[in-house]
N, C-alpha and C positions, 0 to 999 in steps of 0.2 A: 333669639338671636345670639353672636359669640361675645364675647364682653370685650374681649380685646381687640377684633375688629370692626365691629359695630355692623356687620354685615351676617345676611342667614347663610350657614356655612350647613348646605345639604350635601349626603353624598346619595350617589346614583340610584340606591335604593329606595332613600324617602321620597328622589321626584320621580322615579316611576309610581310608586305607591300615591303618591298625589295627582300624578298625569296620567295614567295609562287607565281605563276603563277596566280590566281584567290584567293584574296586575301580575299573578300567576303565570298567566301563558304568555307572557316578554321573554325574552332570553336577550344575555348581553350581547354584542356583536363578538364576534371572531377579531383576533390580533389582524387576519390576515382582509376582513371586512373591512378594519378600522383604514388599512393601509389604502385600502382602495378608494373610501372616501376620501380623503388626505389628500390621493394623487388622482382623483378624478377618470376612475373607472369606466370604460366605453368597453360595449362590447362590440364584436368583432362583426361586419357581415360576412358571405359564405366566401365573396371573392378573397376578403381580408383574413381569412380563415387558412382557404386554402394558400395564400400568395404565404402567412405564417409558415404552415409546414414544410412547404416547398425549404424556404430561407432555414429552418430550424434542420432540416435534412440536409442543406449543403453546408451549415454548421457542425454539423455532427461528423463530417469529413475532414474536418481541419485540427480535430482534437479540443480545439478550443472551449473547454467546461467550462469558463466560468465567462460567459458573452450571453448575456439576455436578449431578447429582442421584442421588439415595440411596432407592430403596424398600424398606419396611420394612409388609409389610400394605396397610393403606391409608394410611398416613402418610409422606408426600414430605419429605424432607430435603433443603433447597435447601445449594449452598457455593459459593463462589467470591468474586467483583468485579466491579461493576460502576462508571460513571461518575458516574454522577447517583442521587440518590433517586427522580425519577420514573420513571427506568427501573426501579427495584427494585420499585415501586408497578405499573410493567407487569408485571413479571414475576409478582409476588405473586397482580394478580389472572386473568394467563391460566391460574398454573397450577391456582388457586381454582376457575376453570372447566371444568377437564378430571372426564369425570365419573370417579366411583370414588374420587376425593380427598376423604378424611375429616379429615387434619390436615397442617399444612404446618409444617414446622422451619424457618425462614429464620435460615440463618445465614452468606447474603452482607453482605461490607462494601463499604459507597459510599467511593470514592475510585478515586487513580490506580496 
């Protein structure tokens, strides 16, 4: 017990040793796995993967390298940054023209 806080201060490794049956076989999650856990990672089904591929191909033609795509059924969420409003409009038009896209949630920021 810590003398300053009155609470147990256990490190990750201490907790693993106390709770995992075979602690030598456990590994820490990667930074990407931690991020996915915080954001609520959801696996895409076949149709969503196909739509994501089509949307990413359309985005590749715009030159907007800083834009990422998230697919949920027929809804596309765009995130990232573009350098000017004209490029943002180009991105929106390219994604809107992809077969299967019903709704676009645009969270792209314009600026450097």
